N, C-alpha and C positions, 0 to 999 in steps of 0.2 A: 156170689160164690167166692169173690176175691177176698172177702173177710172171713170165710169159713175156716181156713187153716189157722189164721191168727186167733180166732175165737176158740176153737177146739184146743189149740196149744195153750192158750191162756187158762182155759178152764182146767185142763189136766195138770199143768204145772202148778198153778196157784192152789187148787184144791189139794193136790197130792202133797205139796210141801206144807201147807197149812194143817192138814190132817196129822202129819208126822209131828209138827210143832205142838199142836194142841193135845194130841193123844199120847205122845211119848216124851218129848223134850220138856215142855213147860206144864204138863198136866198137874204135877204136885204144886207148882207155884200158883196156878190159877185156883186150884182147890183150896189152898191155904189162904189166899187173898180173899176169895169170895165166900168161903165158909158156907153158911146155910143159904146164901143167895144162889149158889150153883145147883142146878138140877142133877139128880142122880143119873138120869138118862137124858141125852140130848134129843131134841125134836128133829128127826131125820128130814122131814119135809121142809121145815124152815131152813135147815142147813143146806139142803140141796138148792132151794130157791135162792138163798144168799149167794152161793157159788155161781149159779147161772147168771144172776143179775150183776154181780160184781165183775165177773169176767167180761160181760157185755160192756159195762161202764169203762173198764180198763181199756178195752179195744177201741171204743168210741173216743175217749178223752186222752189216751196216752199213746197207743200204738198206731192207730190208723193215721193220725196227723203226721207222725214221724216217718211212716213208710213212703209217703209222697215226697217229702223234702227234708229228710233228716237222717240222723245216724242213730246207732244203738245208744249213744250217750244222751241224745235228745230224748229217746224213749225212756231211758233210766230216769232222767230228770222229771219228765212229765208223769211217768208212772209213780215216782216217789211223791210228787206233789198231789196226784190224785189219791194215793194211799193215805197221805197225811191228812188231807181234808176229809176224806170219808171216815177214817178211823177217829179223827178228832170229833167229828159229829157224833159218833157213837159214844166214845169214851167220855167226852166232856158233858154230853147230855146226861149220861148216867151219873157222873160225878155231881152234876147240878141237881139232879132230881131223886136219886136213890139214897136212902139212908144206909150208910155203911159201905158205899162204893169206895174202894181204896184208891188213894192218890198214886201209890206205887204201881198198882195195876194199870192205871191210866197211862202212866209214862211208858211202861214196858209194852203194853198193847199198841199204843200209838207209834212207838219206835218200830215194833214188829210190822205193823201194817204199812208203814212208810218204806221200810227196807224190802219187804217181800214184794210189794207191788212194783217198786222200782226195778228190782232184780228180774222179776218175771217179765215185765215190759221190755227190758233190754234183751233178754233171751228170746222172747217171741219176735221181736224186731229182727234179730239175727236169723232166726228160723224162717220167717216170712220172706226175707230177702233171698233166701235160697230157692224159694218156690216161685 
């Protein structure tokens, strides 16, 4: 139960901000970069599964350790590192294996995952300290 609030807060914040980013802010960029690689409609089930799993990973590897003996700055650092490694796995694997995967998209997406995960981890750390 102790991790329920951090998990829900991470899930809501991460998914909410990421949906705004992907749906409104960077939509044209991703479509331009990916071209025919990008599906017309996204797979809702896969997207939901990603957010549930990624939020859990963020809580386990970035937020939970800092709640016991750290600050929001520690959560920011560990979250950014978790985001960097997770997004690097995705983006660099795609760059290595998919014909036409753009280098520019790799850098933008990797930066986004790093910043977003770090920011959400720090915010959730602050929220969890209040409860």
